[in-house]
C-alpha positions as CSV (number, residue, x, y, z in Angstrom):
1,M,81.7,157.3,98.1
2,T,78.7,157.5,95.5
3,S,77.5,161.0,94.9
4,P,73.7,161.4,95.5
5,T,71.6,161.5,92.3
6,T,69.6,164.5,93.4
7,T,71.5,167.6,92.7
8,L,68.7,170.3,92.6
9,E,68.4,172.3,95.8
10,S,64.6,171.6,95.9
11,D,65.2,167.9,95.5
12,R,67.5,168.0,98.7
13,A,64.6,168.6,100.9
14,R,63.8,165.0,100.4
15,N,66.9,164.3,102.7
16,I,65.6,166.4,105.4
17,N,63.8,164.5,108.3
18,L,60.7,166.5,109.9
19,W,59.8,163.7,112.4
20,K,55.9,163.4,112.6
21,D,55.5,160.3,114.7
22,A,57.6,158.4,117.2
23,E,57.1,155.0,119.0
24,V,59.1,152.7,121.2
25,Y,58.4,149.0,121.3
26,Y,59.9,146.6,124.0
27,S,60.3,142.7,124.0
28,D,61.6,140.5,126.7
29,D,62.2,137.8,124.2
30,A,65.9,137.7,123.2
31,N,65.0,136.5,119.8
32,A,62.4,139.3,119.0
33,Q,62.3,140.4,115.4
34,V,60.4,143.2,113.5
35,N,58.6,142.4,110.5
36,A,60.1,143.6,107.3
37,D,57.1,145.9,106.7
38,G,57.9,147.7,109.8
39,T,55.0,146.1,111.7
40,F,55.3,144.4,115.3
41,D,53.8,141.2,116.4
42,T,51.8,142.0,119.6
43,E,52.6,138.6,120.9
44,V,56.1,139.4,121.0
45,W,56.3,143.2,121.2
46,A,54.9,145.6,123.7
47,F,54.2,149.2,122.7
48,V,55.9,151.1,125.6
49,G,53.4,154.0,125.5
50,L,52.8,157.4,124.4
51,L,55.6,159.8,124.2
52,N,54.9,163.2,126.0
53,E,54.4,166.3,123.8
54,G,57.8,168.0,123.0
55,S,59.6,164.7,124.0
56,S,62.3,163.2,121.6
57,I,64.1,159.8,121.2
58,G,67.4,161.1,122.3
59,R,70.7,159.4,121.5
60,E,74.1,159.8,123.1
61,G,77.0,157.6,122.3
62,D,79.4,156.9,125.3
63,I,82.7,156.8,123.1
64,E,86.1,157.5,124.1
65,R,88.5,158.9,121.4
66,N,92.3,159.4,122.5
67,D,94.8,160.8,120.3
68,I,97.8,158.6,120.0
69,K,100.8,160.8,119.4
70,S,104.5,160.1,118.6
71,F,107.5,162.0,119.9
72,G,106.8,165.9,119.7
73,G,103.1,165.6,120.3
74,K,102.3,164.7,116.7
75,K,99.0,162.8,116.4
76,Q,99.4,159.5,114.6
77,M,96.2,157.7,115.1
78,T,93.1,157.8,117.2
79,D,92.2,155.0,119.7
80,V,88.4,154.6,120.0
81,K,86.5,152.7,122.6
82,S,82.8,152.5,122.4
83,N,81.3,151.8,125.7
84,K,77.6,152.1,125.0
85,D,74.9,154.0,123.3
86,T,72.0,155.6,125.4
87,R,68.6,156.3,124.2
88,S,66.1,158.6,126.3
89,F,62.7,159.5,126.0
90,T,59.6,160.7,128.1
91,L,56.4,158.8,128.5
92,M,53.1,160.0,129.6
93,E,51.3,156.5,130.1
94,D,51.1,154.5,133.1
95,N,50.7,150.8,132.0
96,E,52.1,147.3,132.6
97,T,55.1,147.7,130.5
98,V,56.1,151.2,132.0
99,Y,55.8,149.6,135.4
100,E,57.9,146.6,134.5
101,I,60.8,149.0,133.5
102,M,60.3,151.4,136.4
103,W,59.9,148.7,139.2
104,P,62.0,145.6,138.3
105,G,61.7,143.0,141.0
106,S,58.3,144.3,142.4
107,T,55.1,142.4,142.7
108,P,53.1,142.2,139.4
109,Y,51.4,145.2,138.0
110,T,47.6,145.7,138.8
111,D,45.3,148.6,137.9
112,D,43.0,147.8,140.7
113,G,44.5,146.5,143.9
114,V,47.9,146.4,145.9
115,S,51.3,146.3,144.8
116,V,54.8,146.3,146.5
117,L,57.3,148.6,144.9
118,A,60.7,147.0,145.6
119,A,63.9,149.1,145.6
120,P,65.4,148.2,142.3
121,K,68.3,146.0,142.5
122,T,68.7,145.5,138.8
123,T,67.6,147.0,135.5
124,T,65.0,145.8,133.1
125,K,66.6,143.9,130.1
126,G,64.9,143.8,126.8
127,I,65.1,144.4,123.1
128,F,64.0,147.7,122.1
129,A,62.7,149.1,118.8
130,F,62.8,153.0,118.3
131,K,60.5,153.9,115.4
132,T,60.2,157.4,113.8
133,V,58.1,158.4,110.7
134,N,59.1,161.6,108.8
135,S,56.8,164.1,106.7
136,F,57.5,162.0,103.7
137,G,56.2,158.9,105.1
138,D,59.7,157.4,105.4
139,V,59.9,155.0,108.4
140,L,63.3,154.6,110.4
141,I,63.5,151.7,113.0
142,D,66.6,151.1,115.2
143,I,66.5,147.7,116.9
144,T,68.9,146.9,119.5
145,R,70.8,143.8,118.7
146,R,71.6,142.8,122.2
147,M,69.3,143.0,125.2
148,A,69.5,146.6,126.5
149,D,69.3,147.8,130.1
150,A,66.3,150.1,130.7
151,Y,65.4,152.1,133.8
152,I,63.2,155.1,134.9
153,N,64.8,157.4,137.4
154,S,62.5,160.2,137.5
155,E,58.7,160.7,137.7
156,D,56.8,164.0,137.6
157,R,53.4,164.5,138.9
158,S,52.1,168.0,138.7
159,D,48.9,170.0,138.0
160,D,50.6,171.2,134.9
161,G,49.9,168.6,132.2
162,A,50.2,164.9,132.2
163,E,52.3,162.7,134.5
164,T,55.6,162.0,132.9
165,R,58.4,159.4,133.4
166,D,62.0,159.9,132.0
167,V,63.2,156.6,130.5
168,T,66.9,155.7,129.9
169,V,67.9,152.7,127.7
170,D,71.6,151.7,127.8
171,V,72.5,149.7,124.5
172,M,75.6,147.5,124.5
173,E,77.4,146.1,121.6
174,D,77.0,142.6,120.6
175,T,79.8,139.9,119.9
176,P,80.1,141.1,116.4
177,G,80.5,144.8,117.7
178,A,77.1,146.2,116.5
179,W,74.5,148.2,118.5
180,Y,71.6,148.3,116.2
181,D,69.8,146.7,113.2
182,R,68.3,149.7,111.2
183,L,65.2,149.1,109.0
184,R,64.4,151.8,106.5
185,I,61.0,151.9,104.6
186,K,60.8,154.6,101.9
187,G,57.5,156.5,101.9
188,S,55.8,157.9,98.9
189,G,57.6,161.2,99.3
190,V,54.5,163.1,99.3
191,S,54.4,165.6,102.1
192,V,50.8,166.6,101.8
193,N,47.5,164.9,102.6
194,D,46.3,162.5,99.8
195,A,43.1,163.4,98.1
196,L,40.2,162.5,100.7
197,A,37.0,161.2,99.8
198,P,33.9,162.4,101.7
199,I,32.1,159.5,103.4
200,R,29.3,161.3,105.4
201,V,27.6,163.3,102.3
202,K,25.2,161.1,100.4
203,G,25.7,161.4,96.6
204,V,29.2,162.9,96.7
205,T,32.4,161.2,95.7
206,A,36.0,162.2,95.8
207,A,35.4,163.6,92.2
208,G,32.6,165.8,93.5
209,P,28.7,165.4,93.4
210,V,27.4,162.6,91.4
211,D,25.9,163.4,88.1
212,S,22.1,163.7,88.8
213,T,21.7,162.0,85.2
214,A,23.5,158.9,86.2
215,T,21.8,155.7,85.2
216,S,21.9,152.0,86.4
217,K,24.6,150.0,84.9
218,T,24.8,146.2,84.4
219,V,27.9,144.3,85.1
220,T,28.2,140.8,83.6
221,L,31.0,138.3,84.2
222,P,32.1,136.1,81.1
223,A,30.3,133.0,80.7
224,G,32.1,129.8,81.9
225,T,34.0,131.7,84.9
226,T,34.9,129.3,87.5
227,G,37.2,131.3,89.8
228,G,39.6,134.1,90.4
229,T,39.0,137.8,91.1
230,W,37.9,140.9,89.3
231,T,38.0,144.6,90.1
232,L,35.5,147.5,89.7
233,T,36.1,151.0,88.9
234,V,33.4,153.6,89.8
235,D,33.7,157.3,89.2
236,G,37.4,156.9,89.2
237,M,37.8,154.8,92.3
238,T,38.7,151.1,92.0
239,T,38.1,148.3,94.4
240,S,40.4,145.8,95.8
241,A,39.9,142.1,94.5
242,I,36.3,140.9,94.3
243,D,35.9,137.1,94.4
244,Y,34.1,135.9,91.2
245,N,31.3,134.5,93.3
246,D,30.5,137.5,95.4
247,D,27.1,138.8,95.5
248,G,25.8,142.4,95.2
249,A,26.2,143.1,98.9
250,A,29.9,142.1,99.0
251,V,30.6,144.3,95.9
252,T,28.8,147.2,97.6
253,S,31.0,146.7,100.5
254,A,34.2,146.7,98.1
255,L,33.0,150.0,96.7
256,T,32.6,151.5,100.2
257,T,36.1,150.5,101.2
258,A,37.4,152.1,98.0
259,G,35.8,155.3,99.1
260,V,32.7,155.2,96.9
261,T,29.6,156.6,98.5
262,G,25.9,157.0,97.1
263,V,26.5,153.8,94.9
264,T,24.5,150.6,95.4
265,V,25.1,147.1,93.8
266,T,22.4,144.4,93.6
267,G,22.8,140.9,92.2
268,A,23.3,137.2,93.0
269,A,26.5,135.5,93.6
270,G,28.5,135.8,90.4
271,G,26.2,138.3,89.0
272,P,25.0,139.9,86.7
273,Y,25.1,142.9,89.0
274,T,23.0,146.1,88.8
275,I,24.9,149.3,89.6
276,T,22.9,152.4,90.6
277,G,24.1,155.9,91.3
278,A,27.4,155.9,89.4
279,T,28.3,157.9,86.4
280,T,31.2,156.0,85.2
281,V,31.7,152.3,85.6
282,S,34.3,149.9,84.3
283,A,35.7,146.6,85.2
284,N,38.9,144.5,85.0
285,G,38.6,140.6,84.9
286,S,42.2,139.8,83.9
287,S,42.3,137.4,87.0
288,L,39.5,135.7,86.3
289,T,39.5,132.0,85.4
290,G,37.6,129.3,83.4
291,G,36.7,131.4,80.4
292,D,37.2,134.7,78.7
293,T,38.3,137.7,80.9
294,A,36.3,140.4,79.3
295,I,33.5,141.9,81.6
296,S,30.4,143.4,80.0
297,V,29.4,146.8,81.3
298,A,26.2,148.1,79.7
């Protein structure tokens, strides 16, 4: 077994999970897959619904372990039988997916009309994905490999909080003998809020108030540019890629998306662009094509 590289006690906190978000997804498609970036295709997966406050995604394995003993009662080995793995959680939503799990064999769900709730004669089968996110932004998703059995046995309607339903999902092993595929996506490791840029105070950026002495700047793309993209950095904030033939309005929009406020850009498609309200301006044209890549800022 390889020893972990973090040895300082303070570093070990990175291995502690404080779960900040939890979601459950369901699909009736036996071939359903989760995207490698941890997202779910809405045409394949259904979000089961909001979990109730204080709820958890519980897990309990139904595993039998029997000691095999030799004469004299001496243990020689352990016989292990993995029957199933059970997940449980409490929902606070009443939606079509919850209805399908709770009332298999009933008439279709309607939010305005009449349904017939049949006595369940079977369980709802599907692929389930259990997603949790910790305080460091790490994402952990367990996806059942085999169609699981899901059912709701209890429902609570009271005047003390939202209506809730307790969901149970029985997970059986597939032919290779596995219960889940597990996807881990490492977060940034930062457990505090990132720096936030104000968007509702005119003339203020993430770095503070805009310098009242700020003057207009002119940005000119290289002569002969025929394609590609470039980026603009204003008061320390950098845009995503800007097309070489975007006009001033598009550049302003890119700055707004980057968190820049109080700055406007005018200019025809391809520039030159006049930038007003900024203190510091720079540009990167390394992805431009057709000529030089050095962008003039004056």
